[in-house]
C-alpha positions, 0 to 999 in steps of 0.5 A, spaced: 134 845 538 130 839 535 123 838 534 124 832 539 126 836 545 123 833 551 119 839 555 123 838 561 129 840 558 126 847 558 125 847 565 132 846 568 133 853 571 138 856 576 135 854 583 139 848 583 146 850 579 150 852 585 147 847 590 149 841 585 156 844 584 157 845 592 155 838 593 160 835 589 166 840 591 169 834 595 170 830 589 177 829 586 177 829 579 184 829 577 191 827 580 194 831 585 199 834 579 193 838 577 191 841 584 198 845 585 194 851 587 190 847 592 188 851 598 192 857 596 187 862 593 183 867 597 175 865 598 170 867 592 175 865 586 168 864 582 165 870 584 164 872 576 160 865 575 161 861 569 159 861 561 159 858 555 159 860 547 159 859 540 156 852 539 159 847 534 156 840 533 161 837 536 164 843 541 163 849 545 167 854 549 167 854 557 168 860 560 170 863 567 175 868 570 178 867 577 176 874 581 176 873 589 176 881 589 172 883 582 172 890 583 179 891 584 183 888 579 181 881 581 185 880 587 189 874 584 196 873 585 201 874 579 202 867 578 199 862 573 193 857 576 191 851 574 184 850 573 180 843 573 174 843 568 169 837 567 163 837 562 158 831 563 151 829 560 147 830 567 147 835 572 150 831 577 156 829 573 154 822 574 156 821 566 162 825 565 164 826 558 170 830 558 175 833 563 182 837 563 186 842 566 186 849 563 191 855 565 188 861 568 194 866 566 195 873 570 196 876 563 189 875 561 186 876 568 186 869 570 180 868 565 179 861 562 177 859 555 176 851 554 174 849 547 171 843 548 171 838 542 168 831 541 161 832 544 155 830 540 151 834 536 144 837 538 145 835 546 145 839 553 151 838 557 153 840 564 160 843 566 164 846 572 170 848 574 175 847 580 181 850 583 184 851 590 179 847 593 173 851 591 168 849 585 164 853 581 157 854 580 154 849 575 153 851 568 148 848 562 150 848 555 148 845 548 151 843 542 149 845 535 145 840 531 149 835 526 151 839 519 146 835 515 140 836 520 135 839 516 129 839 520 127 841 528 127 847 531 131 853 534 130 858 539 134 864 539 134 870 544 136 877 541 139 881 547 143 888 547 144 894 550 145 893 558 147 899 562 148 898 569 146 905 571 139 905 567 136 899 571 137 892 573 137 886 568 130 884 569 129 881 562 134 876 563 129 873 568 124 872 563 129 870 558 131 864 563 124 861 563 123 861 556 129 857 555 133 859 549 137 854 545 142 860 545 143 868 546 145 872 541 148 879 544 149 884 539 153 889 543 153 894 548 155 889 554 158 894 558 157 902 558 164 906 559 160 912 562 162 915 568 159 914 575 152 918 575 149 921 581 142 919 579 139 912 577 138 905 581 145 903 580 152 907 580 158 905 576 164 903 579 170 907 579 171 915 578 171 916 571 171 912 564 175 906 563 181 907 559 186 902 562 186 894 562 184 894 570 179 899 569 175 895 563 176 889 567 173 892 573 167 895 569 166 888 566 166 885 573 161 889 576 156 887 570 157 880 571 155 881 578 148 882 576 144 876 578 139 875 572 145 876 567 149 871 571 144 866 571 142 867 564 150 866 562 150 859 566 144 856 563 145 857 555 151 858 550 152 865 548 154 868 541 156 875 542 159 881 538 161 888 541 158 895 539 161 902 541 160 902 548 165 896 550 170 901 548 168 909 547 161 911 544 160 912 537 168 910 535 169 908 528 176 904 527 181 907 530 177 914 531 174 916 537 168 920 538 172 926 540 179 926 537 180 933 539 181 930 546 184 923 545 190 923 541 191 917 536 196 913 540 192 914 546 186 911 543 190 905 540 192 904 547 185 904 550 182 900 544 188 895 546 185 895 553 178 894 551 179 889 546 183 885 551 178 886 557 172 884 552 176 877 550 177 876 558 170 876 559 166 873 553 166 865 552 169 866 545 175 861 542 182 863 541 181 866 534 178 872 538 185 873 542 186 880 541 193 883 537 194 890 540 188 894 538 185 889 533 180 883 535 177 878 530 170 878 531 166 877 525 165 869 524 160 864 522 156 859 526 152 853 523 145 850 526 144 844 521 141 846 514 136 850 518 140 856 519 146 859 518 148 865 523 153 871 520 156 875 526 158 882 523 163 887 526 161 893 524 166 897 528 173 896 527 172 897 519 167 902 518 169 909 515 168 915 520 160 916 520 157 921 516 154 928 519 150 930 512 146 927 507 152 928 502 157 924 507 152 918 507 151 918 500 159 918 499 161 911 495 167 911 499 163 910 506 164 903 508 161 899 514 164 892 513 170 893 509 171 890 503 174 883 506 168 882 511 163 884 506 165 879 501 166 874 506 158 876 508 156 875 501 159 869 499 157 866 505 150 868 504 149 866 497 153 859 497 149 857 504 145 851 504 141 853 510 134 855 509 134 861 514 140 866 513 141 870 519 145 876 520 147 879 527 148 886 525 150 891 531 146 897 528 140 898 524 140 896 517 133 898 515 132 906 514 130 911 519 127 917 516 127 922 521 124 928 517 116 929 517 114 930 510 118 931 504 126 930 504 130 925 508 134 926 515 137 919 517 140 916 523 148 916 521 151 912 526 147 906 523 147 903 516 143 909 514 150 913 514 153 908 509 147 908 504 151 906 498 154 900 501 147 898 505 143 899 498 148 894 494 148 889 500 140 889 500 140 888 492 144 882 493 139 880 498 134 878 493 139 872 491 139 870 498 134 865 501 130 867 507 135 873 509 133 876 516 137 881 520 138 881 527 140 888 530 140 892 536 143 899 538 137 903 538 134 902 545 127 900 542 124 895 538 123 897 531 121 891 526 121 892 519 121 890 512 128 890 508 127 893 501 132 894 495 130 902 495 127 906 501 126 912 496 121 908 492 115 905 497 113 900 492 120 897 491 122 890 492 122 887 499 128 882 500 128 880 507 126 882 514 130 886 520 128 885 528 132 891 532 131 888 539 130 893 544 135 894 550 135 890 556 136 896 561 139 902 557 134 908 557 131 905 563 123 905 564 121 910 558 115 914 558 111 910 553 106 916 551 112 921 550 115 916 545 109 914 541 108 922 541 115 923 538 115 917 533 108 915 531 108 921 526 114 918 523 110 912 521 108 915 514 115 916 512 117 909 514 112 905 511 116 899 512 116 899 519 111 894 522 112 895 530 116 900 534 116 900 541 120 903 547 119 898 553 125 894 555 126 887 554 128 882 548 126 878 542 125 871 542 125 867 535 122 860 534 125 858 527 123 852 523 123 850 516 116 853 514 117 860 518 120 864 524 115 866 530 118 872 533 115 875 540 117 881 543 118 880 550 118 886 555 118 887 562 114 893 566 120 896 570 128 895 570 128 900 576 126 895 581 130 888 581 124 884 580 119 885 574 113 882 570 114 880 563 109 880 558 109 879 550 108 886 547 107 883 539 108 877 535 110 876 528 111 871 523 116 871 517 114 865 512 119 861 508 120 864 501 116 870 503 121 876 504 118 881 509 115 880 516 108 880 518 104 881 525 101 874 527 
């Protein structure tokens, strides 16, 4: 995460991870009391791989889940299983720095979340797990810079929307080669949709998930994608959820179809979905759900270079509007009063040069009406006009605000403005809406542009729109952010050819974004 990083740090890729772990499997890390489950579990307990997340200057979360039969509830006995973990300065674990024993508990799907502290800032580490004579693949992670670090650089990959049935997760193979310092995933990690008869892949099960076991099986299926597993094992992730981790277009405790899901039934579904989300994500214990509630909005610091505010735009939102009048209702809220105050306080008091906001849904306007009048996309911030416009007004007093979003299954890069009804109003920031990893599959580009290009005149703040699958890559330095729209030629095949669709630049102290 600094300018002094050696080039070879960006070349540690997946090929050796499992081999290194297997070669070291005979090593006994801890006394026998920590190996109570030795030789008692089925083979393949580490079928879902490893991950890390939420980097701090002195800490990181390490994750795995024991699941020898991942698509059928996990296949673990109903007992607590001790799991040894180790983190080291090198891939061969010749320089271990921390080790211990975590308890994989059946009530949490035998997931393991280790919040390691006492690490050095701005440094790569390698980690692994061991239980019952089996060893996990080796993962690589990285801590955040020192809190007072003012220089250096930060490379972030922005991803969202990976529908198993629409395609393979081929953009992650290219992301692995680009070696980001961390991956920011802003929602729709799984899709709750029923198995489809068409498409390159088929969801497990017989319908939508509603119970905890059903959600566990759906997450486990997604975790078996090799490109996704490799990316989890090679960089820390910062995650938040959108709607498909639960139910399409839900808001708070209101489902998409309240006539078909009673309030009590949907609360039970939320409870199951949030627990399964926690069980499969590298997040801290602060995210352990309490029934149908989970603490997801949080803030991460990357020295004095960048502050990252991760939002939750689902749990506290009003039910989405269905008309212009509804969208302009001052009572409509996306964040809720507490989260909104938290966000504004954190941005206005920030010591960072770049103030990043991870928003699941698009903040800039989408006017779908050709010519006079407005037709908004109500599921996004357009459906919460008063709160969005007030927030953008506050951005005028924030240093370098940049919003990183998902949800739309397209790339849409825009200036953020104080008043979208006035094309000459002030630009106060930039927004990158990242395209999907696989959702919508291999889209017809000519048909997309025939539909969307005529709308550019009504949306002059748009700088780039595109419908290829892929992700966005950001190189953040003190003087600016260099962004790439990385795309692949296909997701309906397990291999793809990547390329850069567009390059953009955000200058320090100059709100907005321009083509590079």
